[in-house]
C-alpha positions as a printed Julia matrix, in Angstrom:
329×3 Matrix{Float64}:
 14.81  32.35   11.71
 14.31  34.17    8.44
 15.05  32.25    5.26
 17.45  33.63    2.71
 15.76  35.44   -0.2
 15.54  33.23   -3.25
 15.9   30.02   -1.24
 12.43  29.16    0.01
 10.33  26.04    0.12
  6.8   26.45   -1.18
  4.06  27.7     1.14
  2.38  24.28    0.99
  5.53  22.47    2.07
  6.21  25.11    4.72
  2.76  24.54    6.25
  3.25  20.8     6.1
  6.61  21.0     7.82
  5.76  23.67   10.35
  2.2   22.65   11.28
  1.64  19.02   10.52
  5.01  17.84   11.84
  5.11  20.08   14.88
  1.68  18.95   15.96
 -0.15  22.27   15.57
 -3.65  22.2    14.19
 -3.94  23.59   10.69
 -7.13  22.47    9.01
 -6.13  24.04    5.69
 -2.86  22.08    5.45
 -3.07  18.73    3.61
 -1.36  15.67    5.0
  2.38  15.52    4.45
  3.48  13.35    1.55
  6.31  11.6     3.34
  7.26   9.88    0.09
  8.34  13.26   -1.3
 11.19  13.57    1.23
 14.57  12.16    0.28
 18.23  12.57    1.23
 20.85  13.8    -1.19
 22.84  10.88   -2.6
 26.18  12.68   -2.26
 27.6   16.13   -1.55
 27.53  18.35   -4.64
 30.65  20.43   -5.35
 29.02  23.77   -6.16
 26.37  23.55   -3.43
 29.15  22.86   -0.92
 31.07  25.76   -2.46
 28.11  28.04   -1.74
 27.72  26.63    1.78
 31.4   27.1     2.53
 31.56  30.66    1.16
 28.76  31.69    3.53
 30.5   29.93    6.43
 33.82  31.58    5.53
 32.22  35.03    5.25
 31.17  34.95    8.9
 33.41  35.79   11.85
 35.89  33.02   12.55
 36.48  31.95   16.12
 35.65  28.86   18.11
 33.07  27.36   15.75
 33.02  23.82   14.42
 34.61  24.93   11.14
 37.49  26.95   12.58
 40.15  24.5    11.33
 38.83  24.5     7.79
 38.28  28.28    7.91
 41.94  28.84    8.75
 42.94  26.57    5.89
 40.58  28.27    3.44
 41.6   31.79    4.47
 45.27  30.91    3.96
 44.65  29.09    0.67
 42.13  31.46   -0.92
 43.51  32.35   -4.37
 43.35  35.99   -5.52
 41.2   34.88   -8.46
 38.54  33.57   -6.05
 38.41  36.58   -3.7
 35.53  38.23   -5.59
 33.39  35.18   -4.71
 33.9   35.78   -1.01
 33.31  39.51   -1.38
 30.12  38.86   -3.37
 28.74  36.51   -0.72
 29.75  38.86    2.1
 27.97  41.79    0.45
 24.82  39.83   -0.34
 24.47  37.6     2.73
 21.83  35.7     0.79
 21.88  32.52   -1.2
 22.97  33.25   -4.76
 21.95  29.83   -6.0
 22.87  30.61   -9.61
 26.45  29.66   -8.68
 25.33  26.33   -7.19
 23.43  24.01   -9.58
 22.54  20.71   -7.83
 24.93  18.73  -10.03
 27.3   16.05   -8.65
 29.88  16.61  -11.42
 31.9   19.82  -11.08
 32.52  20.31  -14.81
 28.86  19.87  -15.73
 27.87  22.18  -12.9
 30.23  24.89  -14.14
 28.77  24.6   -17.65
 25.32  25.14  -16.15
 26.61  28.25  -14.37
 28.14  29.53  -17.6
 24.86  29.11  -19.48
 22.55  30.35  -16.71
 19.96  32.8   -18.15
 20.85  36.43  -17.48
 17.34  36.99  -16.11
 17.96  34.41  -13.38
 21.34  35.82  -12.41
 20.31  39.48  -12.42
 17.08  38.65  -10.57
 18.92  36.92   -7.72
 21.38  39.8    -7.46
 18.6   42.4    -7.31
 16.83  40.4    -4.62
 20.03  39.94   -2.66
 20.8   43.66   -2.71
 17.22  44.5    -1.63
 16.79  47.71   -3.61
 20.42  48.8    -3.46
 22.33  49.19   -6.68
 24.33  46.12   -7.67
 28.0   47.17   -7.93
 29.36  47.4   -11.46
 32.38  45.28  -10.61
 30.04  42.49   -9.5
 27.98  42.64  -12.7
 31.23  42.46  -14.68
 32.45  39.56  -12.54
 29.32  37.42  -13.0
 29.26  38.22  -16.73
 26.52  37.18  -19.11
 25.24  33.84  -20.4
 27.95  32.05  -22.34
 30.52  34.65  -21.23
 31.18  33.84  -17.58
 34.83  32.84  -17.78
 35.86  34.86  -14.71
 33.07  33.5   -12.54
 33.51  29.85  -13.54
 37.32  30.07  -13.25
 36.95  31.54   -9.75
 34.56  28.75   -8.72
 36.9   26.08  -10.1
 40.04  27.39   -8.39
 38.2   27.99   -5.1
 36.93  24.42   -5.06
 40.36  23.04   -5.95
 42.31  25.0    -3.33
 39.83  25.33   -0.46
 37.55  22.28   -0.65
 39.26  19.48   -2.57
 41.83  18.65    0.16
 38.88  18.1     2.54
 36.55  16.45    0.03
 37.0   12.93    1.42
 36.03  14.31    4.85
 33.07  16.22    3.39
 31.83  13.05    1.71
 32.33  10.97    4.86
 30.47  13.52    7.0
 27.57  13.66    4.55
 27.35   9.87    4.35
 27.41   9.45    8.14
 24.56  11.94    8.51
 22.46  10.24    5.81
 23.05   6.85    7.43
 22.0    8.21   10.83
 18.88   9.78    9.33
 18.02   6.45    7.68
 18.4    4.66   11.01
 16.14   7.25   12.65
 13.5    6.72    9.96
 13.71   2.94   10.43
 13.38   3.17   14.21
 10.94   6.04   14.64
  9.37   6.78   11.23
  9.85   9.63    8.78
  7.63  12.04   10.69
  9.77  11.91   13.84
 13.03  11.96   11.87
 12.1   15.16   10.03
 10.56  16.97   13.02
 13.81  18.66   14.26
 14.34  20.22   10.83
 10.71  21.26   10.5
 10.81  23.15   13.79
 13.88  25.14   12.67
 12.68  26.36    9.27
 10.63  29.46    8.55
 10.01  29.77    4.82
  6.78  31.71    4.26
  7.12  32.8     0.63
  5.86  30.51   -2.13
  7.83  28.99   -4.97
  7.34  25.97   -7.2
  6.45  22.74   -5.47
  8.41  19.54   -5.78
 10.14  16.82   -3.78
 12.05  17.93   -0.69
 15.72  16.87   -0.6
 17.5   16.86    2.74
 21.1   17.96    2.2
 23.35  17.63    5.29
 26.52  19.67    4.86
 29.78  19.49    6.83
 30.59  22.96    5.4
 27.44  24.71    6.59
 27.4   25.99   10.18
 24.13  27.95   10.26
 20.56  26.99   11.1
 18.7   24.65    8.7
 17.5   26.63    5.7
 15.25  25.93    2.73
 16.58  26.75   -0.73
 15.07  26.53   -4.19
 17.66  25.48   -6.74
 17.9   25.27  -10.51
 14.97  23.41  -12.04
 12.79  23.94   -8.96
 14.65  21.43   -6.78
 13.84  22.13   -3.12
 16.53  21.45   -0.55
 16.78  21.73    3.2
 20.46  22.4     3.95
 21.59  21.79    7.52
 24.92  21.18    9.33
 26.13  17.68   10.03
 26.46  16.63   13.66
 30.19  15.88   13.45
 32.33  18.84   12.3
 35.11  18.65    9.75
 38.48  17.7    11.24
 40.85  20.66   11.77
 43.02  19.3     8.95
 42.42  16.75    6.16
 42.26  13.25    7.62
 43.1   11.22    4.5
 46.53  10.81    2.88
 45.24  12.37   -0.34
 43.88  15.39    1.51
 47.08  15.84    3.53
 49.18  15.58    0.38
 47.1   18.27   -1.33
 47.27  20.52    1.71
 51.05  20.06    1.85
 51.32  20.98   -1.84
 49.5   24.21   -1.09
 51.97  24.97    1.7
 55.22  24.0    -0.01
 54.4   23.88   -3.7
 53.99  20.77   -5.84
 57.71  20.09   -6.44
 58.88  20.37   -2.83
 55.9   18.32   -1.64
 56.87  15.67   -4.2
 60.45  15.69   -2.86
 59.24  15.03    0.69
 56.98  12.26   -0.54
 59.85  10.63   -2.45
 62.27  10.88    0.47
 60.33   8.37    2.55
 63.06   6.19    1.1
 66.37   8.16    1.47
 68.45   8.56   -1.66
 71.05  10.69   -3.42
 70.51  13.72   -5.64
 70.76  11.82   -8.94
 68.2    9.21   -7.91
 65.88  11.85   -6.42
 66.03  13.92   -9.62
 64.98  10.82  -11.55
 62.12  10.12   -9.15
 60.63  13.62   -9.47
 61.67  14.05  -13.13
 63.61  17.26  -12.57
 67.13  18.3   -13.55
 69.84  17.82  -10.92
 70.5   21.59  -10.5
 66.78  22.28   -9.94
 66.51  19.35   -7.54
 69.53  20.6    -5.59
 67.99  24.07   -5.26
 64.77  22.66   -3.81
 66.7   20.37   -1.46
 68.65  23.37   -0.17
 65.41  25.19    0.69
 63.93  22.13    2.42
 67.17  21.61    4.33
 67.19  25.25    5.47
 63.64  24.88    6.82
 64.56  21.76    8.79
 62.5   19.3     6.75
 65.35  17.43    5.04
 68.81  16.4     6.2
 71.79  15.69    3.93
 74.76  13.53    4.88
 77.95  13.23    2.84
 80.24  10.21    2.66
 83.15  10.93    0.37
 81.66  12.07   -2.92
 78.25  10.58   -2.18
 75.36  12.45   -0.59
 72.25  11.03    0.96
 69.05  13.0     1.54
 66.45  11.94    4.12
 63.49  13.38    5.97
 64.0   14.91    9.4
 61.52  14.09   12.2
 59.82  17.42   11.41
 59.6   16.44    7.74
 57.98  13.14    8.72
 55.44  14.95   10.9
 54.54  17.28    8.03
 54.3   14.41    5.54
 52.19  12.15    7.72
 50.04  14.79    9.4
 50.9   13.62   12.91
 50.71  16.03   15.83
């Protein structure tokens, strides 16, 4: 395969991975420093954002990410659409939007303060001699003035990734644990060999430790990338795909909020114990008229049923409402 421009492991590491590990004879290549290889401690929000944008930009069909892709396509906010268009146009790793930082807020501050030279350089490389569109230059902004870009990254992560984040973390952790078991049983050289055979990264960049970064949101071949500060990562897909829908209660609740809106999702959640309008309004901290309006909509869609005994009413979930709330099929 051909590595993405701007995301390449150094020539020395490439030779080590491609020759030493695959068993070819390369007298000029030094022995591999196995101590320089490590696994990422946790998935990083903006790196997973970059991975997922590239996965979303490709044709959706029967791939391992088709469930998440449907969710992301339906949830993609208008504010975040320029991100997808940018990645689709470039088809190369714009790592300036993905600092290797485990905290989303700190990562976004790094994006906001990224030197203009770095940002413009990656865009020129990604467009390979073509003129960078003016709208894209305006969208990425300049150092200290990247409000549109950082807002788009934040809302994209919140709407498209956060409901699945528990699953992303679990998939990453399973892969790291399996890699550790492979190292224990067979040694680092054998554990890394499948990745080494898949990577072709001929162009040099700064040398440093190699971090293996398994990603449940990446569905391409393993690829080497050089990130902020010279950190070198090998990004590759996890063995187990993401589930077609969030598997944790928190993820399902967030996905339901995206479908119904926060207030109506809160009503369903609070009707696990049936009650009247006055009590429900107190539970969700809404006025009775507003609560009644939302109940009417949920009743019309078959998610809530209302029974009346004299002057008293009682609202409860229908079987369909329970299925939606609990994520059962």
